[in-house]
N, C-alpha and C positions, 0 to 999 in steps of 0.2 A: 073423887075425880081421876079421870083417866089423864095422865100425861101426854100421851100420844096425840098428835095430830096427821090427817092425811088431807093435804091441800091438792085440789083441783085447779089447773091452770092450762089455758089452751094458748097455742102459739100458731103463727101462720105458716111455720115452716120447720122442719126437723133441725136444721142447722141452728136456727135461733133457740129452739128448745133445747137443744143439745149445750151450747154455749152457756147460757143461762142455768140450765140445771147442773153444768159443771162447776160454775162459779158458787151456786150455793152449797155444793157438797165440798168444795175446797175451802169454803167460808165456816164451815162445819156448822150451818144454820139448817142443813138436811142430812140426813144419813144417807137416803137413797132417792133417785128420781127415776122413775119408769116412764119411758115415752111410748105412746101408743099413736102409731100412724095412722094417716086415712081416717080420720073421725069427720063425718059431715055434720055439720052445723047449720041450723037453720033459726033465724033470729032478725028481729027488727031493728034496724039502725038508722037513725036519723029521719023516721017516719017510713022507711021503705023495707019490704021484705027482702032478705037476703040470705044467701047461701054461700058456705064455704068450706073448702077441706081444711082442716086443721089438724096439729099434734096435739093429743092430750098429755099433759104431764101429770103423774101422780106423784107428790113430793111428800116423803115422811119426814116429819120433824117432831119437836117436843112441844107442848104448850109454852113453856119459857121463852122458847126460840121464835115463836110463832110472830110476835110483834116485829121483830128484826127482820125475819124472813120475809114478810109482808111489806115491809118498807123498800128493803132490796129489790124484791121481785117487782115491785112498782116501778121503781127507778130505771130498772133494766130492760122491762117490757117494752115492745115496739108499739103496742096497743095503745090508744087515747085511753081506754077503760078495759084494762085487763080482766079476764075471768079470774079472780083469786078467791076461792071457796075453802074454809078450813071445816073439815068433818072431825067429830070426835068418836072414834070407834066404840061399840059397846063394850067389846071384849079384844084384847090382844094378848096372844101366848107369851108366857113370862119370860123365855129365852129371847124371843125377837124384841121386846119391849126393852129388855136389858141391854141388848145390843144396841138398839136404835139411840136410847137415851145417853149410853155411852159414846155414840159417835157424835152427838151434837153437842155443842158448847152453848151456854147461856150468856148471851151478850151483857155487857156491864151498862 
């Protein structure tokens, strides 16, 4: 089983994505957070078709830290129902995986 998780999460603005991403790295729940600005989202919310420009965060974490990261992200996120999707990559370069896992702590 791969121990790395890539978490996708959208935010309404770069400032919020940057602030929450920084908290996740400071808490060592994430090794790295990449922010991709100006993602256009099309979705249905409360029965209506919506579009929004959002910031996509790619959050790198471990399988062990994932539950705590999910809880913290849900608590801090401004959306009522934030997009929080964890993916298990099929393969990760050994040196990168070692760095990532060494950068994330396993919460108690």
